[in-house]
C-alpha positions in Angstrom: 91.3 164.4 112.9 89.1 167.3 113.5 86.1 167.7 116.0 83.3 169.3 114.1 80.0 170.8 115.4 77.6 170.9 112.7 75.3 173.9 112.3 71.6 173.2 112.1 71.5 173.8 108.3 74.5 171.5 107.7 72.8 168.7 109.5 69.6 169.1 107.6 71.4 169.4 104.2 73.2 166.3 105.0 70.2 164.3 105.8 68.6 165.5 102.7 71.8 164.9 100.4 71.6 168.4 99.3 73.8 170.2 96.7 73.9 173.1 99.2 76.7 171.4 101.0 80.2 172.7 99.9 82.8 170.4 98.5 85.0 171.1 101.3 82.2 170.3 103.8 81.3 167.0 102.1 85.0 165.9 102.0 85.2 166.5 105.9 81.8 165.0 106.5 83.0 161.8 104.6 86.3 161.6 106.4 85.9 158.8 108.9 88.7 160.1 111.2 86.8 163.2 112.0 84.4 163.4 115.0 81.0 164.9 113.9 78.7 166.3 116.5 75.4 168.3 116.5 74.1 170.4 119.4 70.8 169.3 121.0 69.9 172.9 120.3 69.7 172.1 116.6 66.9 169.8 117.3 65.1 172.4 119.4 65.5 175.0 116.7 64.1 172.6 113.9 61.1 171.7 116.1 60.2 175.2 116.7 60.6 176.3 113.0 58.6 173.3 111.9 55.8 173.9 114.5 55.5 177.6 113.5 55.5 176.8 109.8 58.8 178.5 109.1 60.6 175.5 107.9 59.5 172.3 105.9 61.6 169.2 106.1 61.8 166.2 104.0 62.2 164.1 107.1 60.6 164.4 110.6 62.6 165.7 113.4 62.4 162.3 115.1 63.7 160.4 112.1 66.5 163.1 111.7 67.5 162.4 115.4 67.5 158.7 114.8 69.6 159.2 111.7 72.1 161.3 113.5 72.5 158.5 116.1 72.6 155.7 113.4 75.3 157.6 111.6 77.6 158.0 114.8 77.1 161.7 114.9 77.3 162.6 118.5 74.7 164.8 120.2 76.2 167.6 122.2 74.1 168.3 125.2 73.6 171.8 126.7 75.7 172.3 129.8 75.9 175.2 132.2 79.2 176.4 131.2 77.7 176.7 127.6 75.1 179.1 129.1 77.8 181.0 130.9 79.7 181.6 127.7 76.6 182.5 125.8 75.9 185.3 128.3 79.3 186.8 127.5 79.1 186.6 123.7 78.7 189.9 121.9 75.6 190.5 119.9 77.2 190.3 116.4 74.7 187.5 115.6 71.1 188.0 116.8 70.0 184.4 116.3 70.0 182.8 119.8 70.3 179.3 118.4 73.4 180.1 116.5 74.8 182.1 119.3 74.4 178.9 121.5 76.1 176.8 119.0 79.0 179.4 119.0 79.3 179.2 122.7 79.3 175.4 122.7 82.0 175.3 120.1 84.2 177.7 121.9 83.8 175.9 125.2 84.3 172.5 123.6 87.0 173.7 121.2 85.2 172.5 118.2 85.3 173.7 114.5 81.7 174.7 113.3 80.8 173.4 110.0 78.5 176.3 108.7 77.8 178.4 105.7 76.7 181.3 108.1 79.2 184.3 107.5 78.0 185.8 110.8 80.0 183.2 112.8 83.2 184.8 111.5 82.4 187.7 113.8 83.4 185.3 116.8 86.5 183.7 118.0 85.6 180.2 116.6 87.0 177.9 114.0 84.8 177.6 110.9 84.9 175.3 108.0 82.7 175.6 104.9 
């Protein structure tokens, strides 16, 4: 059993049955023994990007959130210790949403399921 934190694009691609997901990621997503989580930060990121026209999605953010709950993907809430960890992270990755996901994964000892190679600059476990 592995406790995974899905990066925002991983959640979106999963909801859209996208071929962008790696075979390794698909295998782990389908393994019912794994614990899947997504950060509430991902929903904030998606909402902002949709609102400013930077992203088009096949499903509304509300429906994506409801699908997440329906499929037993846990929602990782933002906690103060995540913010403290974020403050200490080096600026290898400039995206504030991704850096918060990294901070959360470090604090919660989770493996991040991401295609983003910039995550490897941090002391965090990654699967793709």
